[in-house]
mmCIF file of the N, C-alpha and C atoms, coordinates in Angstrom:
data_MODEL
# 
_entry.id   MODEL 
# 
loop_
_atom_site.group_PDB 
_atom_site.id 
_atom_site.type_symbol 
_atom_site.label_atom_id 
_atom_site.label_alt_id 
_atom_site.label_comp_id 
_atom_site.label_asym_id 
_atom_site.label_entity_id 
_atom_site.label_seq_id 
_atom_site.pdbx_PDB_ins_code 
_atom_site.Cartn_x 
_atom_site.Cartn_y 
_atom_site.Cartn_z 
_atom_site.occupancy 
_atom_site.B_iso_or_equiv 
_atom_site.pdbx_formal_charge 
_atom_site.auth_seq_id 
_atom_site.auth_comp_id 
_atom_site.auth_asym_id 
_atom_site.auth_atom_id 
_atom_site.pdbx_PDB_model_num 
ATOM 1   N N  . UNK A 1 1  ? 0.854   -1.175 0.000   1.00 0.00 ? 1  UNK A N  1 
ATOM 2   C CA . UNK A 1 1  ? 0.000   0.000  0.000   1.00 0.00 ? 1  UNK A CA 1 
ATOM 3   C C  . UNK A 1 1  ? 0.895   1.232  0.000   1.00 0.00 ? 1  UNK A C  1 
ATOM 4   N N  . UNK A 1 2  ? 0.727   2.074  -1.000  1.00 0.00 ? 2  UNK A N  1 
ATOM 5   C CA . UNK A 1 2  ? 1.566   3.254  -1.126  1.00 0.00 ? 2  UNK A CA 1 
ATOM 6   C C  . UNK A 1 2  ? 1.102   4.399  -0.246  1.00 0.00 ? 2  UNK A C  1 
ATOM 7   N N  . UNK A 1 3  ? 1.939   5.401  -0.151  1.00 0.00 ? 3  UNK A N  1 
ATOM 8   C CA . UNK A 1 3  ? 1.622   6.560  0.673   1.00 0.00 ? 3  UNK A CA 1 
ATOM 9   C C  . UNK A 1 3  ? 0.419   7.314  0.140   1.00 0.00 ? 3  UNK A C  1 
ATOM 10  N N  . UNK A 1 4  ? 0.327   7.459  -1.168  1.00 0.00 ? 4  UNK A N  1 
ATOM 11  C CA . UNK A 1 4  ? -0.816  8.188  -1.723  1.00 0.00 ? 4  UNK A CA 1 
ATOM 12  C C  . UNK A 1 4  ? -2.110  7.436  -1.474  1.00 0.00 ? 4  UNK A C  1 
ATOM 13  N N  . UNK A 1 5  ? -2.074  6.112  -1.512  1.00 0.00 ? 5  UNK A N  1 
ATOM 14  C CA . UNK A 1 5  ? -3.268  5.332  -1.243  1.00 0.00 ? 5  UNK A CA 1 
ATOM 15  C C  . UNK A 1 5  ? -3.707  5.501  0.210   1.00 0.00 ? 5  UNK A C  1 
ATOM 16  N N  . UNK A 1 6  ? -2.769  5.557  1.142   1.00 0.00 ? 6  UNK A N  1 
ATOM 17  C CA . UNK A 1 6  ? -3.096  5.780  2.552   1.00 0.00 ? 6  UNK A CA 1 
ATOM 18  C C  . UNK A 1 6  ? -3.707  7.159  2.759   1.00 0.00 ? 6  UNK A C  1 
ATOM 19  N N  . UNK A 1 7  ? -3.169  8.151  2.105   1.00 0.00 ? 7  UNK A N  1 
ATOM 20  C CA . UNK A 1 7  ? -3.715  9.505  2.218   1.00 0.00 ? 7  UNK A CA 1 
ATOM 21  C C  . UNK A 1 7  ? -5.117  9.557  1.620   1.00 0.00 ? 7  UNK A C  1 
ATOM 22  N N  . UNK A 1 8  ? -5.322  8.884  0.487   1.00 0.00 ? 8  UNK A N  1 
ATOM 23  C CA . UNK A 1 8  ? -6.650  8.829  -0.119  1.00 0.00 ? 8  UNK A CA 1 
ATOM 24  C C  . UNK A 1 8  ? -7.665  8.187  0.823   1.00 0.00 ? 8  UNK A C  1 
ATOM 25  N N  . UNK A 1 9  ? -7.263  7.132  1.502   1.00 0.00 ? 9  UNK A N  1 
ATOM 26  C CA . UNK A 1 9  ? -8.170  6.459  2.430   1.00 0.00 ? 9  UNK A CA 1 
ATOM 27  C C  . UNK A 1 9  ? -8.478  7.350  3.625   1.00 0.00 ? 9  UNK A C  1 
ATOM 28  N N  . UNK A 1 10 ? -7.492  8.062  4.135   1.00 0.00 ? 10 UNK A N  1 
ATOM 29  C CA . UNK A 1 10 ? -7.745  8.976  5.256   1.00 0.00 ? 10 UNK A CA 1 
ATOM 30  C C  . UNK A 1 10 ? -8.705  10.095 4.861   1.00 0.00 ? 10 UNK A C  1 
ATOM 31  N N  . UNK A 1 11 ? -8.519  10.642 3.674   1.00 0.00 ? 11 UNK A N  1 
ATOM 32  C CA . UNK A 1 11 ? -9.443  11.677 3.194   1.00 0.00 ? 11 UNK A CA 1 
ATOM 33  C C  . UNK A 1 11 ? -10.837 11.086 3.027   1.00 0.00 ? 11 UNK A C  1 
ATOM 34  N N  . UNK A 1 12 ? -10.914 9.851  2.546   1.00 0.00 ? 12 UNK A N  1 
ATOM 35  C CA . UNK A 1 12 ? -12.207 9.198  2.346   1.00 0.00 ? 12 UNK A CA 1 
ATOM 36  C C  . UNK A 1 12 ? -12.923 8.950  3.668   1.00 0.00 ? 12 UNK A C  1 
ATOM 37  N N  . UNK A 1 13 ? -12.180 8.743  4.737   1.00 0.00 ? 13 UNK A N  1 
ATOM 38  C CA . UNK A 1 13 ? -12.814 8.524  6.035   1.00 0.00 ? 13 UNK A CA 1 
ATOM 39  C C  . UNK A 1 13 ? -13.393 9.829  6.573   1.00 0.00 ? 13 UNK A C  1 
ATOM 40  N N  . UNK A 1 14 ? -12.685 10.924 6.417   1.00 0.00 ? 14 UNK A N  1 
ATOM 41  C CA . UNK A 1 14 ? -13.161 12.192 6.963   1.00 0.00 ? 14 UNK A CA 1 
ATOM 42  C C  . UNK A 1 14 ? -14.168 12.882 6.044   1.00 0.00 ? 14 UNK A C  1 
ATOM 43  N N  . UNK A 1 15 ? -13.934 12.865 4.746   1.00 0.00 ? 15 UNK A N  1 
ATOM 44  C CA . UNK A 1 15 ? -14.832 13.484 3.762   1.00 0.00 ? 15 UNK A CA 1 
ATOM 45  C C  . UNK A 1 15 ? -14.981 12.530 2.572   1.00 0.00 ? 15 UNK A C  1 
ATOM 46  N N  . UNK A 1 16 ? -15.879 11.568 2.678   1.00 0.00 ? 16 UNK A N  1 
ATOM 47  C CA . UNK A 1 16 ? -15.966 10.519 1.647   1.00 0.00 ? 16 UNK A CA 1 
ATOM 48  C C  . UNK A 1 16 ? -16.106 11.024 0.211   1.00 0.00 ? 16 UNK A C  1 
ATOM 49  N N  . UNK A 1 17 ? -17.018 11.963 -0.090  1.00 0.00 ? 17 UNK A N  1 
ATOM 50  C CA . UNK A 1 17 ? -17.131 12.390 -1.492  1.00 0.00 ? 17 UNK A CA 1 
ATOM 51  C C  . UNK A 1 17 ? -15.865 13.062 -2.027  1.00 0.00 ? 17 UNK A C  1 
ATOM 52  N N  . UNK A 1 18 ? -15.167 13.793 -1.177  1.00 0.00 ? 18 UNK A N  1 
ATOM 53  C CA . UNK A 1 18 ? -13.936 14.466 -1.613  1.00 0.00 ? 18 UNK A CA 1 
ATOM 54  C C  . UNK A 1 18 ? -12.850 13.443 -1.934  1.00 0.00 ? 18 UNK A C  1 
ATOM 55  N N  . UNK A 1 19 ? -12.742 12.401 -1.106  1.00 0.00 ? 19 UNK A N  1 
ATOM 56  C CA . UNK A 1 19 ? -11.763 11.354 -1.371  1.00 0.00 ? 19 UNK A CA 1 
ATOM 57  C C  . UNK A 1 19 ? -12.004 10.658 -2.700  1.00 0.00 ? 19 UNK A C  1 
ATOM 58  N N  . UNK A 1 20 ? -13.270 10.375 -2.986  1.00 0.00 ? 20 UNK A N  1 
ATOM 59  C CA . UNK A 1 20 ? -13.604 9.723  -4.256  1.00 0.00 ? 20 UNK A CA 1 
ATOM 60  C C  . UNK A 1 20 ? -13.398 10.693 -5.418  1.00 0.00 ? 20 UNK A C  1 
ATOM 61  N N  . UNK A 1 21 ? -13.724 11.962 -5.215  1.00 0.00 ? 21 UNK A N  1 
ATOM 62  C CA . UNK A 1 21 ? -13.536 12.961 -6.267  1.00 0.00 ? 21 UNK A CA 1 
ATOM 63  C C  . UNK A 1 21 ? -12.066 13.104 -6.625  1.00 0.00 ? 21 UNK A C  1 
ATOM 64  N N  . UNK A 1 22 ? -11.194 13.109 -5.631  1.00 0.00 ? 22 UNK A N  1 
ATOM 65  C CA . UNK A 1 22 ? -9.758  13.224 -5.909  1.00 0.00 ? 22 UNK A CA 1 
ATOM 66  C C  . UNK A 1 22 ? -9.224  12.023 -6.679  1.00 0.00 ? 22 UNK A C  1 
ATOM 67  N N  . UNK A 1 23 ? -9.831  10.871 -6.486  1.00 0.00 ? 23 UNK A N  1 
ATOM 68  C CA . UNK A 1 23 ? -9.371  9.655  -7.168  1.00 0.00 ? 23 UNK A CA 1 
ATOM 69  C C  . UNK A 1 23 ? -9.974  9.513  -8.572  1.00 0.00 ? 23 UNK A C  1 
ATOM 70  N N  . UNK A 1 24 ? -11.290 9.788  -8.717  1.00 0.00 ? 24 UNK A N  1 
ATOM 71  C CA . UNK A 1 24 ? -11.987 9.504  -9.967  1.00 0.00 ? 24 UNK A CA 1 
ATOM 72  C C  . UNK A 1 24 ? -12.469 10.737 -10.717 1.00 0.00 ? 24 UNK A C  1 
ATOM 73  N N  . UNK A 1 25 ? -12.496 11.882 -10.073 1.00 0.00 ? 25 UNK A N  1 
ATOM 74  C CA . UNK A 1 25 ? -13.076 13.063 -10.707 1.00 0.00 ? 25 UNK A CA 1 
ATOM 75  C C  . UNK A 1 25 ? -14.590 13.042 -10.556 1.00 0.00 ? 25 UNK A C  1 
ATOM 76  N N  . UNK A 1 26 ? -15.261 13.767 -11.392 1.00 0.00 ? 26 UNK A N  1 
ATOM 77  C CA . UNK A 1 26 ? -16.716 13.919 -11.282 1.00 0.00 ? 26 UNK A CA 1 
ATOM 78  C C  . UNK A 1 26 ? -17.430 12.867 -12.138 1.00 0.00 ? 26 UNK A C  1 
ATOM 79  N N  . UNK A 1 27 ? -17.181 11.602 -11.835 1.00 0.00 ? 27 UNK A N  1 
ATOM 80  C CA . UNK A 1 27 ? -17.799 10.503 -12.572 1.00 0.00 ? 27 UNK A CA 1 
ATOM 81  C C  . UNK A 1 27 ? -18.831 9.811  -11.690 1.00 0.00 ? 27 UNK A C  1 
ATOM 82  N N  . UNK A 1 28 ? -19.307 8.686  -12.115 1.00 0.00 ? 28 UNK A N  1 
ATOM 83  C CA . UNK A 1 28 ? -20.384 7.966  -11.427 1.00 0.00 ? 28 UNK A CA 1 
ATOM 84  C C  . UNK A 1 28 ? -20.007 7.631  -9.988  1.00 0.00 ? 28 UNK A C  1 
ATOM 85  N N  . UNK A 1 29 ? -18.764 7.256  -9.752  1.00 0.00 ? 29 UNK A N  1 
ATOM 86  C CA . UNK A 1 29 ? -18.336 6.889  -8.399  1.00 0.00 ? 29 UNK A CA 1 
ATOM 87  C C  . UNK A 1 29 ? -18.536 8.042  -7.422  1.00 0.00 ? 29 UNK A C  1 
ATOM 88  N N  . UNK A 1 30 ? -18.227 9.255  -7.860  1.00 0.00 ? 30 UNK A N  1 
ATOM 89  C CA . UNK A 1 30 ? -18.404 10.428 -7.000  1.00 0.00 ? 30 UNK A CA 1 
ATOM 90  C C  . UNK A 1 30 ? -19.864 10.630 -6.645  1.00 0.00 ? 30 UNK A C  1 
ATOM 91  N N  . UNK A 1 31 ? -20.750 10.534 -7.617  1.00 0.00 ? 31 UNK A N  1 
ATOM 92  C CA . UNK A 1 31 ? -22.170 10.786 -7.375  1.00 0.00 ? 31 UNK A CA 1 
ATOM 93  C C  . UNK A 1 31 ? -22.781 9.706  -6.486  1.00 0.00 ? 31 UNK A C  1 
ATOM 94  N N  . UNK A 1 32 ? -22.353 8.458  -6.657  1.00 0.00 ? 32 UNK A N  1 
ATOM 95  C CA . UNK A 1 32 ? -22.833 7.388  -5.778  1.00 0.00 ? 32 UNK A CA 1 
ATOM 96  C C  . UNK A 1 32 ? -22.382 7.655  -4.346  1.00 0.00 ? 32 UNK A C  1 
ATOM 97  N N  . UNK A 1 33 ? -21.133 8.044  -4.187  1.00 0.00 ? 33 UNK A N  1 
ATOM 98  C CA . UNK A 1 33 ? -20.605 8.315  -2.858  1.00 0.00 ? 33 UNK A CA 1 
ATOM 99  C C  . UNK A 1 33 ? -21.306 9.511  -2.220  1.00 0.00 ? 33 UNK A C  1 
ATOM 100 N N  . UNK A 1 34 ? -21.564 10.538 -2.998  1.00 0.00 ? 34 UNK A N  1 
ATOM 101 C CA . UNK A 1 34 ? -22.261 11.710 -2.470  1.00 0.00 ? 34 UNK A CA 1 
ATOM 102 C C  . UNK A 1 34 ? -23.665 11.345 -2.016  1.00 0.00 ? 34 UNK A C  1 
ATOM 103 N N  . UNK A 1 35 ? -24.368 10.578 -2.803  1.00 0.00 ? 35 UNK A N  1 
ATOM 104 C CA . UNK A 1 35 ? -25.719 10.155 -2.458  1.00 0.00 ? 35 UNK A CA 1 
ATOM 105 C C  . UNK A 1 35 ? -25.713 9.288  -1.198  1.00 0.00 ? 35 UNK A C  1 
ATOM 106 N N  . UNK A 1 36 ? -24.789 8.339  -1.120  1.00 0.00 ? 36 UNK A N  1 
ATOM 107 C CA . UNK A 1 36 ? -24.706 7.495  0.073   1.00 0.00 ? 36 UNK A CA 1 
ATOM 108 C C  . UNK A 1 36 ? -24.339 8.302  1.308   1.00 0.00 ? 36 UNK A C  1 
ATOM 109 N N  . UNK A 1 37 ? -23.474 9.292  1.153   1.00 0.00 ? 37 UNK A N  1 
ATOM 110 C CA . UNK A 1 37 ? -23.087 10.126 2.288   1.00 0.00 ? 37 UNK A CA 1 
ATOM 111 C C  . UNK A 1 37 ? -24.265 10.981 2.753   1.00 0.00 ? 37 UNK A C  1 
ATOM 112 N N  . UNK A 1 38 ? -25.093 11.434 1.838   1.00 0.00 ? 38 UNK A N  1 
ATOM 113 C CA . UNK A 1 38 ? -26.271 12.203 2.228   1.00 0.00 ? 38 UNK A CA 1 
ATOM 114 C C  . UNK A 1 38 ? -27.275 11.337 2.979   1.00 0.00 ? 38 UNK A C  1 
ATOM 115 N N  . UNK A 1 39 ? -27.377 10.050 2.611   1.00 0.00 ? 39 UNK A N  1 
ATOM 116 C CA . UNK A 1 39 ? -28.281 9.140  3.307   1.00 0.00 ? 39 UNK A CA 1 
ATOM 117 C C  . UNK A 1 39 ? -27.732 8.725  4.667   1.00 0.00 ? 39 UNK A C  1 
ATOM 118 N N  . UNK A 1 40 ? -26.437 8.668  4.775   1.00 0.00 ? 40 UNK A N  1 
ATOM 119 C CA . UNK A 1 40 ? -25.808 8.289  6.033   1.00 0.00 ? 40 UNK A CA 1 
ATOM 120 C C  . UNK A 1 40 ? -24.303 8.362  5.883   1.00 0.00 ? 40 UNK A C  1 
ATOM 121 N N  . UNK A 1 41 ? -23.654 8.873  6.902   1.00 0.00 ? 41 UNK A N  1 
ATOM 122 C CA . UNK A 1 41 ? -22.206 9.077  6.816   1.00 0.00 ? 41 UNK A CA 1 
ATOM 123 C C  . UNK A 1 41 ? -21.460 7.755  6.687   1.00 0.00 ? 41 UNK A C  1 
ATOM 124 N N  . UNK A 1 42 ? -21.878 6.727  7.433   1.00 0.00 ? 42 UNK A N  1 
ATOM 125 C CA . UNK A 1 42 ? -21.193 5.448  7.412   1.00 0.00 ? 42 UNK A CA 1 
ATOM 126 C C  . UNK A 1 42 ? -21.264 4.755  6.051   1.00 0.00 ? 42 UNK A C  1 
ATOM 127 N N  . UNK A 1 43 ? -22.423 4.698  5.374   1.00 0.00 ? 43 UNK A N  1 
ATOM 128 C CA . UNK A 1 43 ? -22.425 4.101  4.029   1.00 0.00 ? 43 UNK A CA 1 
ATOM 129 C C  . UNK A 1 43 ? -21.511 4.842  3.049   1.00 0.00 ? 43 UNK A C  1 
ATOM 130 N N  . UNK A 1 44 ? -21.414 6.155  3.196   1.00 0.00 ? 44 UNK A N  1 
ATOM 131 C CA . UNK A 1 44 ? -20.513 6.934  2.348   1.00 0.00 ? 44 UNK A CA 1 
ATOM 132 C C  . UNK A 1 44 ? -19.062 6.560  2.572   1.00 0.00 ? 44 UNK A C  1 
ATOM 133 N N  . UNK A 1 45 ? -18.686 6.369  3.830   1.00 0.00 ? 45 UNK A N  1 
ATOM 134 C CA . UNK A 1 45 ? -17.309 5.975  4.155   1.00 0.00 ? 45 UNK A CA 1 
ATOM 135 C C  . UNK A 1 45 ? -17.008 4.589  3.599   1.00 0.00 ? 45 UNK A C  1 
ATOM 136 N N  . UNK A 1 46 ? -17.930 3.664  3.800   1.00 0.00 ? 46 UNK A N  1 
ATOM 137 C CA . UNK A 1 46 ? -17.715 2.292  3.332   1.00 0.00 ? 46 UNK A CA 1 
ATOM 138 C C  . UNK A 1 46 ? -17.545 2.256  1.821   1.00 0.00 ? 46 UNK A C  1 
ATOM 139 N N  . UNK A 1 47 ? -18.419 2.961  1.118   1.00 0.00 ? 47 UNK A N  1 
ATOM 140 C CA . UNK A 1 47 ? -18.305 2.973  -0.346  1.00 0.00 ? 47 UNK A CA 1 
ATOM 141 C C  . UNK A 1 47 ? -17.037 3.671  -0.805  1.00 0.00 ? 47 UNK A C  1 
ATOM 142 N N  . UNK A 1 48 ? -16.676 4.771  -0.159  1.00 0.00 ? 48 UNK A N  1 
ATOM 143 C CA . UNK A 1 48 ? -15.477 5.505  -0.564  1.00 0.00 ? 48 UNK A CA 1 
ATOM 144 C C  . UNK A 1 48 ? -14.222 4.653  -0.395  1.00 0.00 ? 48 UNK A C  1 
ATOM 145 N N  . UNK A 1 49 ? -14.098 3.973  0.725   1.00 0.00 ? 49 UNK A N  1 
ATOM 146 C CA . UNK A 1 49 ? -12.936 3.128  0.945   1.00 0.00 ? 49 UNK A CA 1 
ATOM 147 C C  . UNK A 1 49 ? -12.922 1.973  -0.051  1.00 0.00 ? 49 UNK A C  1 
ATOM 148 N N  . UNK A 1 50 ? -14.107 1.399  -0.308  1.00 0.00 ? 50 UNK A N  1 
ATOM 149 C CA . UNK A 1 50 ? -14.196 0.319  -1.297  1.00 0.00 ? 50 UNK A CA 1 
ATOM 150 C C  . UNK A 1 50 ? -13.788 0.805  -2.692  1.00 0.00 ? 50 UNK A C  1 
ATOM 151 N N  . UNK A 1 51 ? -14.306 1.962  -3.092  1.00 0.00 ? 51 UNK A N  1 
ATOM 152 C CA . UNK A 1 51 ? -14.026 2.476  -4.435  1.00 0.00 ? 51 UNK A CA 1 
ATOM 153 C C  . UNK A 1 51 ? -12.545 2.817  -4.602  1.00 0.00 ? 51 UNK A C  1 
ATOM 154 N N  . UNK A 1 52 ? -11.931 3.339  -3.563  1.00 0.00 ? 52 UNK A N  1 
ATOM 155 C CA . UNK A 1 52 ? -10.527 3.723  -3.661  1.00 0.00 ? 52 UNK A CA 1 
ATOM 156 C C  . UNK A 1 52 ? -9.618  2.497  -3.675  1.00 0.00 ? 52 UNK A C  1 
ATOM 157 N N  . UNK A 1 53 ? -9.975  1.468  -2.926  1.00 0.00 ? 53 UNK A N  1 
ATOM 158 C CA . UNK A 1 53 ? -9.086  0.304  -2.815  1.00 0.00 ? 53 UNK A CA 1 
ATOM 159 C C  . UNK A 1 53 ? -9.324  -0.754 -3.887  1.00 0.00 ? 53 UNK A C  1 
ATOM 160 N N  . UNK A 1 54 ? -10.427 -0.683 -4.628  1.00 0.00 ? 54 UNK A N  1 
ATOM 161 C CA . UNK A 1 54 ? -10.698 -1.744 -5.614  1.00 0.00 ? 54 UNK A CA 1 
ATOM 162 C C  . UNK A 1 54 ? -9.786  -1.662 -6.814  1.00 0.00 ? 54 UNK A C  1 
# 
């Protein structure tokens, strides 16, 4: 696991949509993460970490 990947995961834990945006830009992954974060913070974190590590 590289340093940038660790930083991406930390950002995803604190601000899930921002972490996904930094990795993928404004694509489908970002919008899914934003929607999940609006429904609940924990689902947003889980999806963000999954999307970044897959």
